[in-house]
C-alpha positions as CSV (number, residue, x, y, z in Angstrom):
1,M,0.0,0.0,0.0
2,H,1.5,3.4,-1.0
3,P,-0.6,6.2,0.3
4,A,-0.3,9.5,-1.5
5,L,-0.4,11.5,1.8
6,P,2.5,11.0,4.3
7,V,2.3,9.5,7.8
8,L,3.1,12.2,10.4
9,V,5.4,10.9,13.2
10,V,5.0,13.0,16.3
11,D,7.7,12.2,18.9
12,D,10.1,14.4,21.0
13,D,12.6,11.5,21.1
14,A,15.1,11.7,18.3
15,V,16.0,8.0,18.4
16,S,12.3,7.0,18.2
17,R,11.7,9.4,15.3
18,H,14.7,7.9,13.5
19,V,13.6,4.3,14.0
20,L,10.0,5.1,13.0
21,T,11.1,7.0,9.9
22,Q,13.4,4.2,8.8
23,A,10.7,1.6,9.3
24,L,8.0,3.5,7.4
25,A,10.4,4.5,4.6
26,G,11.6,0.9,4.3
27,A,8.0,-0.1,3.8
28,G,7.5,2.4,1.1
29,I,5.2,4.7,3.2
30,P,5.8,8.5,2.8
31,V,6.6,10.0,6.2
32,A,6.9,13.4,7.8
33,T,8.0,14.2,11.4
34,A,7.3,16.6,14.2
35,T,9.3,17.0,17.3
36,S,6.5,18.4,19.6
37,G,2.8,18.7,19.9
38,T,2.9,22.4,18.9
39,E,4.9,21.6,15.7
40,A,2.5,18.7,14.8
41,L,-0.6,20.9,15.2
42,A,1.0,23.7,13.0
43,W,2.0,21.1,10.4
44,L,-1.6,19.6,10.2
45,A,-3.1,23.1,10.0
46,E,-1.4,23.6,6.6
47,R,-1.1,20.0,5.2
48,D,-3.0,16.7,5.1
49,A,-1.8,13.4,6.5
50,S,-3.0,9.9,5.8
51,L,-2.3,8.9,9.5
52,V,-0.8,10.4,12.6
53,L,1.7,8.2,14.7
54,L,1.6,10.0,18.1
55,D,3.7,9.7,21.3
56,L,1.7,10.6,24.5
57,V,4.6,11.6,26.7
58,M,5.9,15.0,25.5
59,P,6.3,18.5,26.9
60,P,3.1,20.4,26.8
61,P,1.0,20.1,24.8
62,D,1.3,16.3,25.4
63,G,-0.1,13.6,23.2
64,F,-3.5,13.6,25.0
65,E,-4.0,17.4,24.3
66,V,-2.8,17.0,20.7
67,L,-5.3,14.2,20.2
68,R,-8.1,16.2,21.7
69,Q,-7.4,19.2,19.4
70,L,-7.2,17.0,16.4
71,R,-10.6,15.4,17.0
72,E,-12.2,18.9,17.5
73,D,-10.8,20.1,14.2
74,T,-13.3,19.3,11.5
75,R,-10.7,19.4,8.7
76,V,-8.5,16.7,10.1
77,G,-10.9,15.2,12.7
78,D,-11.2,11.9,10.7
79,V,-7.5,11.3,10.2
80,P,-6.6,7.9,11.9
81,V,-4.3,8.3,15.0
82,V,-2.2,5.4,16.3
83,V,-0.8,6.1,19.8
84,L,2.8,4.9,20.3
85,T,3.9,5.2,24.0
86,A,5.6,3.6,26.9
87,L,2.6,4.2,29.2
88,D,1.1,0.9,30.1
89,T,-1.7,1.4,32.7
90,D,-5.3,0.6,32.0
91,D,-6.2,4.3,32.8
92,D,-3.8,5.6,30.2
93,I,-5.2,3.1,27.6
94,T,-8.8,4.0,28.4
95,R,-8.0,7.7,28.3
96,A,-6.2,7.5,25.0
97,F,-9.2,5.8,23.3
98,D,-11.7,8.2,25.1
99,V,-9.9,11.2,23.6
100,G,-10.0,9.7,20.1
101,A,-7.2,7.2,19.5
102,D,-7.8,4.6,16.8
103,D,-5.1,2.2,17.9
104,F,-2.6,1.8,20.8
105,V,0.9,0.4,20.5
106,R,3.3,0.1,23.4
107,K,7.0,0.9,23.4
108,P,9.2,-0.9,22.8
109,F,7.4,-2.0,19.6
110,R,8.0,-4.5,16.9
111,P,8.3,-2.8,13.6
112,A,6.4,-5.6,11.7
113,E,3.4,-5.2,14.1
114,L,3.5,-1.4,13.9
115,L,3.6,-1.5,10.1
116,A,0.7,-4.0,10.0
117,R,-1.4,-1.8,12.3
118,I,-0.6,1.3,10.2
119,R,-1.5,-0.5,7.0
120,G,-4.8,-1.7,8.6
121,Q,-5.7,1.9,9.6
122,L,-4.8,3.2,6.1
123,R,-7.0,0.4,4.6
124,M,-9.8,1.3,6.9
125,R,-9.6,5.0,5.9
126,E,-9.6,4.0,2.2
127,Y,-12.8,2.1,2.9
128,V,-14.4,5.0,4.7
129,D,-13.3,7.4,1.8
130,A,-14.8,5.0,-0.7
131,L,-18.0,4.8,1.2
132,W,-18.1,8.6,1.4
133,R,-17.6,8.9,-2.3
134,R,-20.3,6.4,-3.0
135,E,-22.7,8.2,-0.7
136,R,-21.8,11.5,-2.4
137,D,-22.3,10.0,-5.8
138,A,-25.6,8.5,-4.7
139,R,-26.8,11.9,-3.5
140,V,-25.7,13.5,-6.7
141,V,-27.4,10.9,-8.8
142,L,-30.6,11.2,-6.8
143,E,-30.5,15.0,-7.0
144,L,-29.9,15.0,-10.8
145,T,-32.4,12.2,-11.4
146,Q,-35.1,14.0,-9.5
147,A,-34.2,17.2,-11.4
148,L,-34.4,15.3,-14.7
149,S,-37.8,13.8,-13.8
150,S,-39.3,16.9,-12.3
151,T,-40.3,18.5,-15.6
152,L,-40.2,18.0,-19.3
153,D,-38.9,21.5,-19.9
154,F,-35.4,20.6,-19.1
155,R,-33.1,23.3,-20.6
156,D,-32.2,24.7,-17.2
157,I,-32.0,21.2,-15.7
158,L,-29.4,20.1,-18.3
159,F,-27.2,23.0,-17.3
160,T,-27.6,22.0,-13.6
161,V,-26.6,18.4,-14.6
162,V,-23.4,19.4,-16.4
163,R,-22.4,22.0,-13.8
164,R,-22.9,19.5,-11.0
165,I,-20.9,16.8,-12.7
166,A,-18.1,19.2,-13.5
167,E,-18.0,20.0,-9.7
168,V,-18.0,16.4,-8.6
169,A,-15.5,15.2,-11.3
170,R,-13.4,18.3,-10.8
171,V,-13.0,19.0,-14.5
172,D,-12.9,22.3,-16.3
173,R,-15.8,21.7,-18.6
174,C,-18.7,19.2,-18.9
175,S,-21.1,19.5,-21.8
176,I,-23.9,17.5,-23.5
177,V,-23.6,17.0,-27.2
178,L,-26.6,15.5,-29.1
179,V,-26.8,14.1,-32.6
180,G,-29.8,13.8,-34.8
181,D,-30.4,11.9,-38.1
182,N,-27.5,13.9,-39.7
183,V,-24.5,12.2,-38.2
184,D,-22.2,14.9,-39.5
185,T,-23.5,17.6,-37.2
186,G,-23.9,17.6,-33.4
187,Y,-25.5,20.1,-31.1
188,V,-24.1,21.3,-27.8
189,V,-27.3,21.7,-25.7
190,A,-25.6,22.5,-22.4
191,A,-22.2,23.4,-21.1
192,S,-21.1,23.8,-17.4
193,D,-19.1,27.0,-18.1
194,D,-21.8,28.8,-20.2
195,R,-25.4,28.9,-18.8
196,D,-26.8,30.7,-21.9
197,L,-25.4,28.2,-24.5
198,R,-28.2,26.6,-26.5
199,D,-28.1,24.2,-29.5
200,L,-24.6,25.2,-30.7
201,P,-23.9,23.2,-33.9
202,I,-20.5,21.6,-34.3
203,A,-19.0,19.7,-37.2
204,L,-18.3,16.1,-36.0
205,D,-15.4,15.7,-38.4
206,K,-13.4,18.0,-36.2
207,Y,-14.3,15.9,-33.1
208,P,-13.0,12.3,-33.8
209,E,-13.4,11.5,-30.1
210,I,-17.2,12.1,-30.4
211,R,-17.4,10.0,-33.5
212,R,-15.5,7.1,-31.9
213,T,-17.8,7.1,-28.9
214,L,-21.0,7.2,-31.0
215,E,-19.7,4.3,-33.2
216,T,-18.6,2.0,-30.3
217,G,-21.2,3.0,-27.7
218,E,-18.4,2.6,-25.1
219,V,-16.9,5.1,-22.7
220,L,-13.7,6.7,-24.2
221,V,-11.0,8.1,-21.8
222,I,-8.1,10.0,-23.3
223,E,-5.3,10.8,-20.7
224,D,-3.5,13.3,-23.0
225,A,-4.9,14.6,-26.2
226,A,-1.6,16.1,-27.2
227,T,-0.1,12.7,-27.8
228,H,-3.1,10.4,-28.5
229,P,-3.1,9.0,-32.0
230,L,-6.8,9.7,-32.5
231,F,-6.1,13.4,-32.9
232,E,-3.3,13.0,-35.6
233,V,-5.6,14.3,-38.3
234,V,-6.9,17.4,-36.4
235,R,-3.9,18.1,-34.1
236,A,-2.8,21.0,-36.3
237,D,-6.2,22.7,-35.8
238,L,-6.1,22.3,-32.0
239,P,-5.6,25.6,-30.1
240,Q,-2.5,25.9,-27.9
241,N,-4.4,25.9,-24.6
242,S,-6.8,23.2,-25.6
243,F,-8.0,20.6,-23.1
244,R,-5.6,17.7,-22.5
245,S,-7.6,15.1,-20.5
246,L,-10.9,13.9,-22.0
247,A,-13.7,11.5,-21.1
248,L,-16.8,10.8,-23.3
249,V,-19.8,8.8,-22.0
250,P,-22.4,7.8,-24.6
251,I,-26.0,8.7,-24.0
252,V,-27.9,5.7,-25.2
253,Y,-31.6,4.8,-25.3
254,D,-32.8,1.5,-26.6
255,D,-29.3,0.7,-27.8
256,K,-29.3,3.8,-30.0
257,P,-26.8,6.6,-29.3
258,M,-28.4,10.0,-28.8
259,G,-25.2,11.9,-28.0
260,V,-22.4,12.1,-25.5
261,L,-21.7,13.5,-22.0
262,F,-18.3,15.2,-22.7
263,L,-15.9,15.9,-19.7
264,R,-12.7,17.9,-20.3
265,A,-9.8,19.0,-18.2
266,R,-6.7,21.1,-19.0
267,Q,-4.4,18.9,-17.0
268,P,-3.6,15.4,-18.4
269,G,-4.6,12.3,-16.5
270,T,-7.3,13.7,-14.2
271,M,-10.1,11.3,-15.0
272,R,-10.9,8.8,-12.2
273,D,-13.0,5.7,-12.3
274,H,-15.6,6.6,-9.7
275,E,-16.4,9.9,-11.3
276,L,-16.7,8.1,-14.7
277,S,-19.1,5.7,-13.1
278,L,-21.2,8.6,-11.8
279,A,-21.1,10.1,-15.3
280,R,-22.4,6.9,-16.9
281,T,-25.3,6.7,-14.4
282,V,-26.2,10.3,-15.1
283,A,-25.9,9.7,-18.9
284,N,-28.5,6.9,-18.6
285,A,-30.9,9.1,-16.7
286,T,-30.3,11.9,-19.2
287,A,-31.2,9.6,-22.0
288,I,-34.5,8.8,-20.4
289,A,-35.2,12.5,-19.8
290,L,-34.4,13.3,-23.4
291,R,-36.7,10.5,-24.6
292,N,-39.4,11.9,-22.4
293,A,-39.0,15.3,-24.0
294,K,-39.5,13.7,-27.4
295,I,-42.7,12.1,-26.5
296,L,-44.1,15.4,-24.9
297,Q,-45.8,16.3,-28.2
298,S,-47.4,12.9,-28.5
299,L,-48.7,13.3,-24.9
300,R,-50.2,16.6,-25.8
301,D,-51.9,15.0,-28.7
302,Q,-53.5,12.6,-26.3
303,T,-54.9,15.3,-24.1
304,Q,-58.1,15.6,-26.2
305,E,-58.6,11.9,-26.0
306,I,-58.3,12.0,-22.2
307,N,-60.9,14.7,-22.0
308,V,-63.3,12.6,-23.9
309,A,-62.5,9.6,-21.7
310,R,-63.1,11.8,-18.6
311,F,-66.6,12.6,-19.9
312,E,-67.2,8.9,-20.4
313,A,-66.0,8.3,-16.8
314,E,-68.4,10.8,-15.4
315,R,-71.2,9.0,-17.2
316,R,-70.1,5.8,-15.6
317,L,-69.9,7.4,-12.2
318,A,-73.6,8.2,-12.3
319,A,-74.3,4.5,-12.5
320,L,-72.4,4.0,-9.2
321,E,-74.7,6.2,-7.1
322,R,-76.8,3.3,-5.8
323,Y,-73.6,2.0,-4.0
324,A,-72.8,5.3,-2.4
325,D,-74.2,4.5,1.1
326,F,-72.2,1.2,1.3
327,F,-69.0,2.9,0.2
328,H,-69.3,5.7,2.7
329,S,-69.8,3.4,5.6
330,S,-67.0,1.0,4.7
331,A,-64.0,0.8,7.2
332,D,-61.7,0.2,4.2
333,G,-60.8,2.8,1.6
334,I,-62.6,2.2,-1.7
335,L,-61.8,3.6,-5.1
336,V,-63.6,3.0,-8.3
337,V,-61.3,3.2,-11.3
338,D,-61.6,2.4,-15.0
339,V,-59.3,-0.1,-16.8
340,D,-56.7,2.6,-17.3
341,G,-56.5,3.4,-13.6
342,R,-58.3,6.7,-13.7
343,I,-60.2,7.3,-10.4
344,L,-63.9,7.7,-10.8
345,F,-65.0,7.6,-7.2
346,S,-63.5,7.6,-3.7
347,N,-65.1,7.1,-0.2
348,P,-64.1,9.1,2.9
349,R,-61.8,6.4,4.2
350,A,-59.9,6.3,0.9
351,R,-59.4,10.1,1.1
352,E,-58.2,9.7,4.7
353,I,-55.7,7.1,3.6
354,T,-54.3,9.0,0.6
355,G,-54.5,12.4,2.3
356,L,-56.2,13.9,-0.8
357,T,-59.5,15.6,-1.2
358,E,-62.3,14.3,-3.2
359,E,-61.6,16.9,-5.9
360,Q,-57.9,16.0,-6.0
361,L,-58.7,12.3,-6.4
362,A,-61.3,13.0,-9.1
363,T,-58.5,14.5,-11.2
364,S,-56.0,11.8,-10.5
365,S,-55.1,8.2,-11.4
366,L,-53.7,5.4,-9.3
367,A,-50.3,6.2,-10.7
368,D,-50.4,9.7,-9.1
369,V,-50.7,8.4,-5.6
370,V,-48.5,5.3,-5.8
371,D,-44.8,5.7,-4.9
372,P,-42.6,5.6,-8.0
373,K,-40.8,2.5,-6.9
374,D,-44.1,0.5,-6.9
375,L,-45.3,1.7,-10.3
376,P,-44.2,-1.6,-11.9
377,T,-46.5,-3.4,-9.5
378,L,-49.3,-1.0,-10.3
379,H,-48.7,-1.6,-14.0
380,R,-49.1,-5.3,-13.6
381,I,-52.3,-4.9,-11.7
382,R,-53.7,-2.6,-14.4
383,K,-52.7,-5.0,-17.1
384,S,-54.5,-7.7,-15.2
385,F,-57.7,-5.6,-15.3
386,K,-57.9,-6.1,-19.1
387,R,-57.5,-9.8,-18.8
388,N,-60.3,-9.9,-16.2
389,V,-57.8,-11.1,-13.6
390,F,-57.9,-9.3,-10.2
391,S,-55.3,-9.1,-7.4
392,H,-55.9,-9.8,-3.7
393,M,-54.0,-8.1,-0.8
394,A,-51.1,-6.8,-2.9
395,D,-48.9,-4.4,-1.0
396,I,-48.0,-1.1,-2.6
397,T,-46.6,2.1,-1.2
398,I,-48.5,5.4,-1.6
399,R,-47.4,9.0,-1.0
400,R,-49.7,10.4,1.6
401,S,-50.0,14.2,1.5
402,S,-50.6,16.2,4.7
403,D,-50.2,19.8,5.8
404,I,-46.7,19.0,7.2
405,A,-45.0,16.7,4.7
406,C,-45.5,13.9,2.3
407,E,-45.2,10.5,4.0
408,R,-45.2,7.0,2.6
409,R,-47.7,4.4,3.7
410,I,-47.9,0.7,2.9
411,I,-51.4,-0.1,1.6
412,S,-52.9,-3.6,1.0
413,V,-54.8,-3.4,-2.3
414,S,-57.5,-5.8,-3.4
415,T,-59.4,-5.4,-6.7
416,S,-62.8,-6.8,-7.7
417,S,-64.9,-7.0,-10.8
418,V,-68.3,-6.7,-9.1
419,L,-69.0,-3.4,-10.8
420,R,-67.7,-4.4,-14.2
421,E,-71.2,-4.5,-15.6
422,D,-71.7,-0.8,-14.8
423,G,-69.6,0.6,-17.6
424,G,-66.4,-1.4,-17.0
425,A,-65.6,0.2,-13.6
426,I,-63.4,-1.7,-11.1
427,L,-63.6,-1.7,-7.3
428,V,-60.2,-1.1,-5.5
429,S,-60.2,-1.8,-1.8
430,L,-57.5,0.0,0.3
431,R,-56.3,-1.0,3.8
432,D,-53.5,0.8,5.6
433,V,-51.1,-1.9,6.9
434,T,-48.1,0.3,7.5
435,D,-48.0,-0.4,11.3
436,D,-48.7,-4.1,10.7
437,R,-45.8,-4.4,8.3
438,A,-43.5,-2.4,10.6
439,T,-44.4,-4.6,13.5
440,A,-43.8,-7.8,11.5
441,A,-40.5,-6.4,10.3
442,E,-39.5,-5.5,13.9
443,L,-40.5,-9.0,15.1
444,K,-38.5,-10.6,12.4
445,K,-35.5,-8.4,13.2
446,T,-35.8,-9.2,16.9
447,K,-36.1,-12.9,16.1
448,E,-33.0,-12.9,13.9
449,F,-31.1,-10.9,16.6
450,L,-32.1,-13.4,19.3
451,E,-31.0,-16.3,17.0
452,R,-27.7,-14.7,16.5
453,V,-27.2,-14.1,20.2
454,I,-28.0,-17.8,20.9
455,E,-25.7,-19.0,18.2
456,S,-22.9,-16.7,19.4
457,S,-23.1,-17.8,23.1
458,V,-20.0,-19.5,24.4
459,D,-22.2,-21.7,26.6
460,A,-24.4,-24.5,25.3
461,I,-28.1,-23.6,25.1
462,I,-30.5,-26.5,24.8
463,S,-34.3,-26.3,24.9
464,A,-36.9,-29.1,24.8
465,D,-40.7,-29.3,24.7
466,N,-42.8,-31.0,27.4
467,E,-42.2,-34.4,25.8
468,G,-38.4,-33.9,26.2
469,V,-37.8,-33.6,22.4
470,V,-34.9,-31.2,21.8
471,R,-36.0,-28.1,19.9
472,L,-32.9,-25.9,20.2
473,F,-29.3,-26.9,20.1
474,N,-26.8,-24.1,19.5
475,R,-23.2,-24.1,18.2
476,A,-21.7,-24.3,21.6
477,A,-23.8,-27.4,22.3
478,E,-22.5,-29.0,19.2
479,R,-18.9,-28.3,20.4
480,I,-19.5,-29.7,23.8
481,Y,-21.5,-32.7,23.0
482,G,-20.0,-33.6,19.6
483,Y,-23.4,-33.8,17.9
484,R,-24.5,-31.7,14.9
485,A,-27.7,-29.8,15.5
486,S,-29.4,-31.8,12.7
487,E,-28.7,-35.0,14.7
488,V,-30.4,-33.7,17.8
489,V,-33.2,-31.2,17.0
490,G,-36.5,-32.9,16.6
491,V,-34.7,-36.3,16.8
492,R,-33.3,-36.9,20.2
493,N,-34.8,-36.6,23.7
494,V,-33.1,-34.4,26.2
495,R,-32.6,-37.6,28.4
496,D,-30.0,-38.8,25.8
497,L,-27.8,-35.8,26.8
498,Y,-27.4,-36.8,30.4
499,A,-26.1,-39.8,32.3
500,P,-28.8,-42.4,32.9
501,S,-31.6,-41.2,35.2
502,R,-29.8,-37.8,35.6
503,A,-32.4,-36.0,33.4
504,F,-35.3,-37.0,35.8
505,Q,-33.3,-35.8,38.8
506,I,-32.6,-32.4,37.2
507,M,-36.3,-31.9,36.3
508,R,-37.2,-32.7,39.9
509,L,-34.7,-30.1,41.1
510,I,-36.1,-27.5,38.6
511,K,-39.5,-28.0,40.1
512,S,-38.3,-27.9,43.7
513,P,-37.5,-24.7,45.6
514,E,-34.0,-25.9,46.6
515,H,-31.8,-24.2,43.9
516,G,-33.6,-20.9,43.0
517,G,-37.0,-22.5,42.2
518,P,-39.6,-23.6,41.8
519,G,-39.3,-23.4,38.1
520,R,-35.6,-22.6,38.1
521,L,-32.3,-24.3,38.7
522,E,-29.2,-22.1,39.2
523,G,-25.5,-23.1,39.3
524,Y,-26.0,-26.8,39.6
525,R,-22.9,-29.0,39.0
526,T,-23.6,-32.1,36.9
527,E,-22.3,-34.2,34.0
528,A,-23.4,-34.2,30.4
529,L,-23.2,-37.3,28.2
530,A,-21.2,-36.6,24.9
531,K,-21.8,-38.4,21.6
532,D,-18.7,-40.6,22.2
533,G,-20.1,-41.7,25.6
534,T,-17.7,-39.6,27.8
535,L,-19.1,-37.7,30.8
536,I,-18.4,-34.0,30.7
537,P,-18.5,-31.9,33.9
538,V,-20.8,-28.9,33.4
539,L,-22.4,-26.1,35.4
540,L,-26.2,-26.1,34.6
541,S,-28.7,-23.3,34.9
542,A,-32.2,-24.2,33.7
543,A,-35.8,-23.0,33.8
544,L,-39.2,-24.0,32.7
545,I,-40.7,-22.2,29.8
546,V,-44.2,-21.0,30.8
547,E,-47.0,-19.9,28.6
548,D,-50.4,-18.9,30.0
549,N,-49.3,-20.1,33.5
550,R,-48.6,-23.5,32.0
551,P,-45.2,-25.1,31.4
552,V,-44.7,-25.8,27.7
553,G,-41.0,-26.8,27.8
554,S,-37.6,-26.2,29.4
555,V,-34.3,-24.5,28.6
556,G,-30.9,-25.1,29.9
557,L,-27.6,-23.2,29.9
558,F,-24.5,-25.5,30.1
559,T,-21.0,-24.2,31.0
560,D,-18.2,-26.6,30.1
561,L,-16.1,-27.1,33.3
562,R,-13.3,-29.2,31.8
563,E,-10.9,-26.3,31.3
564,R,-11.8,-24.8,34.7
565,L,-11.2,-28.2,36.4
566,R,-7.8,-28.5,34.7
567,M,-6.9,-25.0,35.9
568,E,-8.0,-25.9,39.4
569,A,-5.9,-29.0,39.4
570,K,-2.9,-27.1,38.2
571,L,-3.5,-24.4,40.9
572,T,-3.8,-27.1,43.6
573,K,-0.5,-28.7,42.5
574,A,1.2,-25.3,42.5
575,Q,-0.1,-24.6,46.0
576,D,1.2,-27.9,47.3
577,E,4.6,-27.2,45.8
578,L,4.6,-23.7,47.3
579,R,3.8,-25.1,50.7
580,A,6.6,-27.6,50.5
581,R,9.1,-24.9,49.5
582,E,7.9,-22.7,52.3
583,K,8.4,-25.7,54.7
584,Q,11.9,-26.2,53.5
585,A,12.7,-22.5,53.8
586,L,11.3,-22.5,57.3
587,I,13.5,-25.5,58.3
588,A,16.6,-23.9,56.7
589,E,15.9,-20.6,58.6
590,L,15.3,-22.5,61.9
591,A,18.5,-24.6,61.4
592,G,20.5,-21.4,60.7
593,A,19.2,-19.7,63.8
594,A,19.9,-22.9,66.0
595,A,23.4,-23.2,64.6
596,H,24.1,-19.5,65.3
597,E,22.8,-19.7,68.9
598,L,24.5,-23.0,69.8
599,N,27.9,-22.0,68.3
600,Q,28.6,-19.6,71.2
601,P,28.1,-22.0,74.2
602,L,29.9,-24.8,72.3
603,T,32.8,-22.5,71.8
604,S,32.9,-21.9,75.5
605,V,32.6,-25.6,76.4
606,L,35.5,-26.4,74.0
607,G,37.7,-23.7,75.5
608,Y,37.1,-24.6,79.1
609,A,37.6,-28.4,78.3
610,E,41.0,-27.5,76.8
611,L,41.8,-25.3,79.8
612,I,41.0,-28.2,82.2
613,N,43.1,-30.6,80.2
614,R,46.2,-28.3,80.5
615,R,45.8,-27.4,84.3
616,A,44.7,-30.7,85.7
617,E,46.9,-32.0,88.6
618,D,46.0,-35.6,87.9
619,P,46.5,-36.0,84.2
620,A,45.5,-39.6,84.2
621,S,41.9,-39.1,85.4
622,V,41.1,-35.5,84.7
623,R,42.6,-35.4,81.2
624,S,40.5,-38.5,80.2
625,A,37.3,-36.7,81.3
626,A,38.4,-33.5,79.6
627,A,39.2,-35.4,76.4
628,T,35.7,-36.9,76.5
629,I,34.1,-33.5,77.0
630,L,36.3,-32.1,74.2
631,G,35.4,-34.9,71.8
632,E,31.7,-34.7,72.5
633,A,31.7,-30.9,72.2
634,E,33.5,-31.2,68.8
635,R,30.8,-33.8,67.8
636,M,28.1,-31.3,68.8
637,A,29.9,-28.6,66.9
638,E,29.9,-30.8,63.8
639,I,26.2,-31.4,64.2
640,V,25.7,-27.6,64.5
641,R,27.7,-27.0,61.3
642,K,25.4,-29.5,59.5
643,I,22.3,-27.8,60.9
644,G,23.7,-24.5,59.6
645,K,24.2,-26.0,56.1
646,I,20.6,-27.5,55.8
647,T,19.2,-26.5,52.4
648,R,16.3,-29.0,51.9
649,Y,13.9,-31.2,53.9
650,E,15.1,-34.8,54.1
651,T,13.9,-37.3,56.9
652,K,14.8,-40.7,58.2
653,A,13.2,-43.3,60.5
654,Y,13.6,-42.8,64.2
655,V,11.5,-44.8,66.8
656,G,8.5,-46.7,65.6
657,A,6.7,-44.7,62.9
658,A,8.3,-41.4,64.0
659,K,10.7,-39.6,61.7
660,I,13.4,-37.1,62.2
661,I,15.4,-34.8,60.0
662,D,18.4,-36.6,58.2
663,L,21.1,-34.0,58.9
664,D,23.6,-35.7,56.6
665,R,21.3,-35.7,53.5
666,S,19.7,-32.3,54.3
667,S,23.0,-30.6,54.6
668,E,24.6,-32.1,51.5
669,E,24.9,-29.7,48.6
670,D,22.1,-30.2,46.1
671,P,23.7,-31.8,43.0
672,N,21.1,-30.1,40.7
673,R,22.0,-26.7,42.2
674,A,25.7,-27.4,41.8
675,L,25.1,-28.3,38.2
676,G,23.1,-25.1,37.7
């Protein structure tokens, strides 16, 4: 991805700026830098960026303030901002996103991850820009289509069309050139830069691009007329400041070219695909409008015939007077029309539904009150009149007029031939079903939403009727049990999903008051029976489904406990190991303290034993005792030294079942530790 606009790196740390600049440049992404929040705001005030890479920790204004000011600026408020910072608290992350960050990357960062996030944000902005262009084009098409269809006197409208297309496509001139039976001459009927231009004749032999478009019926785009081979013959006659970039869109009706929509720009290579797509759409609508203008005269010729038909309709209306009382008292709207759809009679309810007066309806036809999008449906109904085929409860949308606005209502239409003997009149019954259809649509939407919620649940949801037949089995249930929904729903009994007799026990608990009931069972530990016969520990919450104070089924929510139990086992093992280590540490500390405390009196005993041995008057008897004292004291000193060197907890048998610490093994150096 190579965005045309640069990525702005805002960081007061020179090393970070250098690393970021090198990473972006290496990925082929244009980059600009700012060393402070003030410099970044000044840069964005004069230029555009495709994305801002912002550090939060900077001298005032810091990254939070810069981000806040960016989001308040309507010109750059939609520019993606990726926060890059060493801050790592939940409050900092929350605050960054609250102020308006689009993404959050911690320092130190991995360049590959950062580039991937930047590309993702750039792609997202491209999608948003594309959606905006489509929305803008749709508005323009709607605006121009409404303008084209608003009147048959379309001279001013054609100027509006070409001017608007020139603005959207950002070209210097947009014009409409029409051709008649004489293919050597065309007529410029509208130009975006000249409101007063009317039917300017041009010789088509000087416009090879127009001839090529009319011959092929295809869009022609010329990036640079100065070098294009199509203009070799006429290049000498082209003015010095002529248009360089051209796009011609054929105006075609019934596969016959009527002219071209001609876009021209002075700079080469300025035509873009989405503007050309808009031009094609407008060209099609223009073709229809031009065709309508051609049939204007024929419509005027029919006016006299319509007046005669109106006189005949009034005569027919006189034959309907005997039905007037019934029509006026009907709760449904009733219109009496002829086979061409012209309204001969309307009752009060029909006038209320349409929002038109009796006089207005008397001068209208069904097509005048029906929404344009439903005119094809009305046309089919009218065609069926002539075949003596009548519709029943067909939905059409009408435009209901009021003092405030024109609203659209959905009407259920039924037609009848009961009055056909009275001059060929047809009875049309109207019933306003707008609220009914809205309610049905909302119910459908709610149902679909609930189905998505159930299917998205991480816990199994299973529902059964009073007979125990499974009626609902979501995706989480498929994962836990190993069944496909098609293997269970309507096929298996809920008893098959538990260990033997367990389903009856659970139903009894649901109906008892012991676990949140009666009618409910909350947080009950049990086991589910999978397809392969294994028992799966689950946490069950269930309830009865009640309708009119009568249970019609049950529903259960199953949470798979296997992973939780595995984690608990690991935790228990870790706690046991921790207690053992604490015990060894306590023994080592106790041994060290005992050795420290015993060393001093042992030192004294050894010293005095040595003194007695030297000063004794009877060396034979006293020295023997002193030697014994000295030997035992040295033995005790050795034991104290071993106690002081205890590093782990090792025991040996003592008396009976009792055990004591094995000083020799406990004070040996741990071979594993020595190796480490």
